[in-house]
TORVO-580616 format. One record per residue (C-alpha): residue in three letters; x, y, z. Coordinates in steps of 0.25 Angstrom, whole numbers, padded with zeros to 4 digits, always signed. Example, Ala and Ser with C-alpha at 12.3 -4.5 7.8 and 13.67 -1.06 7.14 Angstrom:
BEGIN
ALA+0049-0018+0031SER+0055-0004+0029
# end
This chain:
BEGIN
MET+1148+0010+0875ARG+1162+0005+0872GLY+1174+0003+0880MET+1177+0002+0895ASP+1178+0017+0898ALA+1164+0020+0893ALA+1159+0008+0899ARG+1165+0011+0913ALA+1159+0025+0913ALA+1145+0020+0909LEU+1145+0008+0919ALA+1152+0014+0931ARG+1142+0017+0942GLU+1142+0018+0957PRO+1130+0011+0965GLY+1120+0022+0970SER+1125+0032+0960GLU+1115+0029+0949PRO+1102+0037+0952LEU+1089+0028+0953GLU+1081+0031+0940VAL+1067+0035+0942PRO+1058+0028+0931PRO+1049+0038+0922GLY+1036+0042+0928ILE+1041+0041+0943ARG+1043+0056+0945GLU+1029+0058+0940GLY+1023+0047+0949ILE+1030+0054+0961ARG+1024+0067+0958ARG+1010+0061+0956VAL+1011+0053+0970PHE+1018+0064+0978GLY+1014+0077+0971GLN+1028+0082+0970GLU+1042+0080+0964LEU+1049+0070+0973THR+1061+0062+0970VAL+1060+0046+0971GLU+1069+0047+0983GLN+1059+0057+0990VAL+1047+0048+0986VAL+1054+0036+0992LEU+1057+0043+1005HIS+1043+0048+1006VAL+1037+0034+1004LEU+1047+0028+1014ASP+1043+0038+1025ASP+1028+0037+1022VAL+1028+0022+1023GLY+1036+0022+1036GLN+1026+0031+1042ARG+1013+0027+1037GLY+1015+0012+1033ASP+1005+0005+1025ALA+0997+0018+1022ALA+1009+0024+1015VAL+1012+0011+1007ILE+0997+0010+1002GLU+0997+0025+0998TYR+1010+0024+0990CYS+1006+0011+0984LYS+0994+0019+0979LYS+1001+0031+0974PHE+1013+0024+0968ASP+1007+0011+0963GLY+0993+0015+0961VAL+0987+0003+0970ASP+0978+0005+0981LEU+0981-0006+0992THR+0973-0010+1004SER+0983-0020+1008LEU+0998-0020+1006GLU+1000-0035+1007VAL+0998-0045+0997SER+0987-0055+1002GLU+0985-0070+1000VAL+0974-0067+0990GLU+0983-0060+0981PHE+0994-0071+0982GLY+0983-0081+0978ALA+0979-0072+0966ALA+0994-0071+0962ARG+0996-0086+0962ARG+0984-0087+0952GLY+0990-0075+0944VAL+1003-0082+0940SER+1005-0094+0932ASP+1010-0108+0937GLU+1022-0106+0928LEU+1026-0093+0935VAL+1024-0099+0948ALA+1033-0110+0945ALA+1044-0101+0939LEU+1044-0092+0952GLU+1045-0105+0961TYR+1057-0109+0952ALA+1063-0096+0953ALA+1060-0095+0968LYS+1067-0108+0971ARG+1079-0105+0964ILE+1080-0091+0970TYR+1078-0096+0984ASP+1088-0108+0983PHE+1098-0099+0977HIS+1097-0089+0989LEU+1096-0100+1000SER+1109-0107+0995ARG+1116-0094+0997LYS+1110-0090+1011GLY+1122-0094+1019GLU+1121-0098+1034VAL+1112-0090+1043GLY+1115-0091+1058LEU+1126-0088+1068ARG+1141-0089+1065LEU+1151-0087+1076ASP+1166-0090+1075ALA+1174-0096+1087GLN+1176-0082+1093GLY+1161-0079+1093VAL+1161-0069+1082GLY+1151-0071+1070TYR+1138-0067+1064MET+1124-0072+1063ILE+1116-0072+1049GLN+1101-0070+1049PRO+1090-0068+1039LEU+1083-0055+1039GLY+1069-0056+1046ARG+1060-0049+1035VAL+1063-0043+1021GLY+1055-0036+1011VAL+1057-0038+0996TYR+1052-0028+0986VAL+1047-0033+0972PRO+1045-0023+0961GLY+1031-0024+0955GLY+1019-0015+0951ARG+1018-0017+0936ALA+1029-0027+0936CYS+1031-0041+0942TYR+1043-0047+0948PRO+1041-0060+0955SER+1056-0063+0953THR+1060-0052+0962VAL+1051-0058+0973LEU+1059-0071+0972MET+1072-0064+0971THR+1070-0056+0984ALA+1061-0064+0993LEU+1068-0078+0991PRO+1082-0073+0995ALA+1076-0068+1008HIS+1069-0081+1011ALA+1082-0089+1008ALA+1089-0080+1018GLY+1079-0084+1029VAL+1071-0071+1029SER+1059-0073+1038GLU+1049-0064+1030VAL+1049-0058+1016VAL+1039-0047+1013MET+1038-0041+0999CYS+1033-0028+0993THR+1029-0027+0978PRO+1021-0016+0971PRO+1007-0021+0967GLY+1002-0019+0952ARG+0989-0014+0947GLY+0978-0017+0957GLY+0987-0018+0969HIS+0991-0032+0966VAL+1005-0038+0966PRO+1008-0046+0953ALA+1005-0061+0954PRO+1019-0066+0950THR+1025-0057+0961LEU+1016-0062+0972MET+1018-0077+0967ALA+1033-0075+0968ALA+1031-0069+0982ARG+1024-0081+0986ILE+1034-0091+0980ALA+1045-0083+0987ARG+1038-0084+1001VAL+1037-0069+1003ASP+1030-0067+1016ARG+1022-0054+1013VAL+1020-0046+1000PHE+1015-0032+1000LYS+1010-0024+0988ILE+1019-0012+0989GLY+1029-0006+0980GLY+1039+0005+0979ALA+1045+0013+0991GLN+1033+0010+1000ALA+1036-0004+0999ILE+1050-0003+1004ALA+1046+0007+1015ALA+1035-0003+1019MET+1045-0015+1020ALA+1056-0006+1027PHE+1047+0001+1037GLY+1036-0009+1039THR+1021-0005+1038GLU+1008-0010+1044SER+1008-0020+1032VAL+1022-0022+1028PRO+1032-0028+1038GLY+1045-0021+1039VAL+1057-0029+1034ASP+1072-0030+1036LYS+1076-0029+1022VAL+1070-0024+1009CYS+1075-0030+0995GLY+1071-0030+0981PRO+1071-0021+0969GLY+1062-0010+0965ASN+1061+0004+0958VAL+1067+0017+0962PHE+1057+0019+0974VAL+1060+0005+0979THR+1075+0007+0978LEU+1075+0020+0985ALA+1066+0016+0996LYS+1075+0004+0999LYS+1087+0013+0999ALA+1080+0022+1009VAL+1075+0011+1019TYR+1089+0005+1020GLY+1093+0005+1034VAL+1078+0003+1039VAL+1079-0010+1031ASP+1090-0017+1023ILE+1089-0017+1008ASP+1095-0026+0997GLY+1099-0015+0988LEU+1095-0004+0979GLN+1091-0012+0966GLY+1090-0003+0954PRO+1087-0006+0939SER+1092-0019+0934GLU+1105-0020+0927LEU+1112-0030+0918VAL+1126-0030+0911VAL+1128-0040+0900VAL+1143-0044+0897ALA+1144-0049+0883ASP+1156-0054+0875ASP+1155-0059+0861SER+1150-0073+0865ALA+1137-0067+0871GLU+1124-0069+0864PRO+1118-0056+0861ALA+1104-0060+0862PHE+1106-0065+0876CYS+1113-0052+0880ALA+1102-0044+0874ILE+1090-0051+0881ASP+1097-0050+0894LEU+1099-0035+0893LEU+1084-0034+0889ALA+1080-0043+0901GLN+1087-0034+0911GLY+1082-0021+0904GLU+1068-0025+0905HIS+1068-0024+0920ASP+1067-0009+0920PRO+1069+0003+0911MET+1081+0007+0921ALA+1088-0007+0920ARG+1102-0006+0915VAL+1108-0016+0905VAL+1122-0016+0900LEU+1129-0024+0889ILE+1144-0025+0890ALA+1149-0032+0877THR+1163-0035+0873SER+1161-0032+0858GLU+1153-0022+0850GLU+1147-0033+0842MET+1141-0039+0855ALA+1136-0026+0859HIS+1129-0024+0846LEU+1123-0038+0846VAL+1117-0037+0859GLU+1112-0023+0857GLY+1105-0028+0844GLU+1099-0040+0852VAL+1094-0030+0863ARG+1086-0022+0852ARG+1081-0035+0845GLN+1076-0042+0858MET+1071-0030+0864LYS+1059-0030+0854ALA+1055-0043+0860VAL+1056-0042+0875GLY+1046-0031+0878ARG+1048-0020+0889HIS+1053-0011+0878SER+1051+0002+0886ILE+1060-0003+0897LEU+1070-0009+0888ALA+1071+0004+0880ARG+1077+0010+0893SER+1084-0001+0900VAL+1091-0007+0888VAL+1091+0002+0876GLN+1092+0016+0884ASN+1100+0012+0896GLY+1107-0001+0891MET+1122+0000+0889VAL+1131-0008+0880VAL+1146-0008+0883VAL+1157-0014+0874VAL+1170-0018+0881ASP+1182-0026+0877GLY+1179-0039+0884PRO+1172-0046+0896GLU+1183-0041+0906GLN+1179-0026+0903ALA+1164-0030+0904ILE+1166-0036+0918GLU+1173-0024+0922LEU+1161-0016+0918VAL+1152-0025+0925ASN+1159-0023+0938LEU+1159-0008+0936TYR+1144-0008+0933ALA+1140-0018+0944PRO+1127-0022+0937GLU+1115-0030+0943HIS+1117-0041+0932VAL+1128-0045+0923LEU+1127-0055+0912LEU+1140-0061+0907MET+1138-0065+0892VAL+1153-0068+0889ARG+1162-0081+0887ASP+1165-0088+0900ALA+1156-0079+0908ASP+1158-0086+0921THR+1173-0082+0921TYR+1169-0067+0922LEU+1161-0070+0935PRO+1172-0067+0945ARG+1175-0054+0938ILE+1161-0048+0940ARG+1161-0041+0954ASN+1149-0032+0953ALA+1136-0038+0948GLY+1123-0042+0954CYS+1121-0055+0946ILE+1130-0061+0935TYR+1124-0069+0924VAL+1134-0078+0917GLY+1134-0082+0903ALA+1124-0082+0891GLY+1115-0093+0898THR+1112-0084+0910PRO+1101-0073+0908PRO+1099-0063+0919ALA+1084-0066+0918ILE+1087-0080+0925GLY+1093-0072+0936ASP+1082-0062+0937PHE+1072-0074+0939VAL+1076-0088+0943ALA+1091-0090+0944GLY+1092-0088+0959PRO+1100-0076+0963SER+1091-0064+0966HIS+1089-0054+0955VAL+1089-0043+0966LEU+1103-0038+0963PRO+1112-0025+0965THR+1110-0015+0954GLY+1115-0001+0951GLY+1130-0005+0953THR+1127-0010+0967ALA+1132-0024+0963ARG+1146-0018+0967PHE+1142-0021+0981GLY+1128-0027+0981SER+1123-0041+0980PRO+1111-0049+0974LEU+1099-0051+0984GLY+1102-0064+0991THR+1100-0071+1005SER+1112-0062+1011ALA+1103-0050+1009PHE+1093-0056+1019LEU+1103-0060+1030LYS+1109-0052+1040VAL+1122-0054+1049THR+1123-0052+1063SER+1137-0052+1070VAL+1139-0060+1082VAL+1150-0059+1093ALA+1149-0070+1104MET+1161-0070+1113SER+1156-0080+1122GLN+1170-0086+1124GLY+1175-0072+1128ILE+1182-0061+1120PRO+1196-0065+1115PRO+1207-0057+1122GLU+1212-0051+1109MET+1198-0047+1104ALA+1195-0040+1117SER+1208-0033+1117ALA+1206-0028+1103ALA+1192-0024+1106ARG+1196-0016+1118ALA+1207-0009+1110VAL+1197-0005+1099ALA+1187+0000+1109GLU+1197+0009+1116ALA+1202+0015+1103GLU+1188+0018+1099GLY+1185+0024+1113PHE+1174+0014+1117GLU+1177+0011+1132ALA+1165+0003+1134HIS+1168-0006+1122ARG+1182-0008+1128ARG+1176-0011+1142SER+1166-0020+1136VAL+1177-0029+1131GLN+1186-0028+1143LEU+1175-0032+1153ARG+1173-0045+1145THR+1187-0048+1144GLU+1194-0043+1157GLY+1182-0044+1166HIS+1177-0033+1176ASP+1175-0030+1190ARG+1161-0031+1196
# end
């Protein structure tokens, strides 16, 4: 599309306004499992209620119905961890250890000071890590060891006492070896072979096997996302991550081949991933489009890319980088790649984005795996107010008021006046008794 008016209309969105897309075959699966037509929301609420009431028995039942695995034990054993180590190469172990160190060090350096802070008047706050958190890692037929590192390590850096993890097993009821190896490297305390809404329910409510947690974090499918939304308030959540997103901003200095491969890389995550090219000329738009079609033949995952890039992808032509940045802020994407001259000069102008990749030498794939910041990012326009997963997500603040030296007269007077205005006589007297004394 060409011009700002068309682009604004296409890219404008409000967080929460976009319906969660249901992948093909899900509705048929729901009919098969439940014997009736149910919405995804109805399924999630049913599963949450059932797990809350029946615990492990309900979890095991849904793992069999949804994932086709018949589990006798929900927790991954030491024997399975040992088999996982034998099932991965030394090269992968070294790569995961390298990534883990970078991720942990990055988050540890941004932890901030934990403890008590009071000013001279005895007013302040206390920062403490959460006690136990649960991380969800997608799995089943796929394998995401990087997500283990990107969720568990920020929690450990924050000082969380215990990290438990749920991930769906693959065929045969086993978690993929790279995922388990990453869990061991990331010092995950306990791993459970549970996926979907039943995993979120187990961590939120607790079962005979799965301990209840204070917070659930990590990306997942539509069932996981809706389950996280439903349990918020019972536990905290990190956000509602949807399909992955990338906006590439390209001027006439951009390398079309780099732009194309990064669009394809983001698109290969999921058929519902969203990729957008904002080019400052028709020529660059056509060059990148040609590269996308050429390189797509070589990268595989054609059925996924046919939807995410070819069918759902968007190309916008505007008059310059300034207009492109305006559209980035409007769309508030998960990832932005700046393929423009003097890319770093545009950083202060971007208000709404989960992660910004600066310049031709910075592929988003580096951020996905090893750079350091977590790849668990706000999507669906929530970058307008949301933040990447980091140590702050695992810390809580408690206000502290300690008037051991007595309440200052002007503070007491103001408190009494406000209490009287609001009709709270006991509040007023509570302050008065401490400042003016009382007859025994």
